C-alpha positions in Angstrom: 117.6 123.3 90.1 115.9 120.2 91.5 116.9 116.7 90.7 113.5 115.5 89.4 114.7 111.8 89.0 115.9 111.7 92.6 112.8 113.4 94.0 110.6 110.9 92.0 112.6 108.0 93.4 112.2 109.3 96.9 108.4 109.7 96.4 108.4 106.0 95.4 110.3 105.2 98.6 107.7 107.0 100.6 104.9 105.0 98.9 106.9 101.8 99.5 107.4 102.6 103.2 103.7 103.5 103.7 102.8 100.2 102.1 105.2 98.3 104.3 103.6 100.0 107.3 100.1 99.1 105.9 99.3 102.8 105.7 98.9 103.2 101.9 95.2 103.4 101.4 94.8 103.9 97.6 91.6 105.2 96.2 89.3 103.0 98.3 90.5 104.7 101.5 90.8 108.3 100.1 89.6 110.8 102.7 86.4 112.7 102.0 86.7 115.9 100.0 86.0 118.0 103.1 89.2 116.6 104.7 91.3 118.4 102.0 89.7 121.8 102.8 91.6 122.0 106.1 93.7 125.1 106.7 95.7 123.4 109.5 99.3 122.3 108.7 99.4 118.8 107.1 95.6 118.7 107.4 96.3 117.5 110.9 92.7 118.2 112.1 91.1 116.1 109.3 93.6 113.4 108.3 96.2 111.1 109.8 99.8 112.2 108.9 100.2 109.1 106.7 97.1 110.1 104.8 98.4 113.6 104.2 101.7 112.0 102.9 99.8 109.8 100.4 97.0 112.0 99.3 98.5 115.4 99.5 102.3 115.3 99.4 103.0 112.4 97.1 100.0 113.0 94.9 100.7 116.7 94.5 104.4 116.4 94.0 104.0 113.7 91.3 101.4 115.9 89.6 103.7 119.0 89.7 106.6 116.9 88.3 104.4 115.5 85.5 103.2 119.0 84.6 106.6 120.6 84.8 105.5 123.0 87.5 108.0 124.6 89.9 108.6 122.6 93.0 108.9 124.1 96.5 112.1 125.9 97.4 112.2 124.5 100.9 110.7 121.6 102.8 111.0 120.3 106.3 108.8 117.3 106.7 110.9 114.9 108.8 110.6 117.1 111.9 106.8 117.1 111.6 106.9 113.3 111.2 109.2 112.9 114.2 106.8 115.0 116.3 103.7 113.2 115.0 105.1 109.7 115.6 106.8 110.6 119.0 107.0 107.5 121.0 106.8 105.3 117.9 110.1 106.3 116.3 111.3 102.7 116.0 108.3 101.7 113.9 108.6 104.8 111.7 112.3 105.4 111.7 112.8 104.3 108.1 109.9 106.4 106.8 111.2 109.4 108.7 114.6 108.8 107.2 113.1 108.9 103.7 111.3 112.1 104.5 114.7 113.6 105.6 116.1 112.6 102.2 113.3 114.4 100.5 113.8 117.5 102.7 117.5 117.5 101.7 116.5 117.8 98.0 114.9 121.2 98.8 117.8 122.9 100.6 
């Protein structure tokens, strides 16, 4: 069973870190509908990784929690973030750490 309160708090941390990095776009910067139709992992061909975190991961997880839907059984986001931000780890270290905490909720 997932700890919904812990996961919700971590989603808030992701939002906070994206805001601190000036990557939280809100509705004004929401990608076009076509960007969400990507079949590539993390919509990497149509969005920046931080956009995927905000508009797909955080939004979808919050909606699933709100609706009481089952959450994923496994997640491994921090390694994708490490690869995406290779060479910029110092800047994104805290966010990557938060993503690692989220991953640990799904082991």
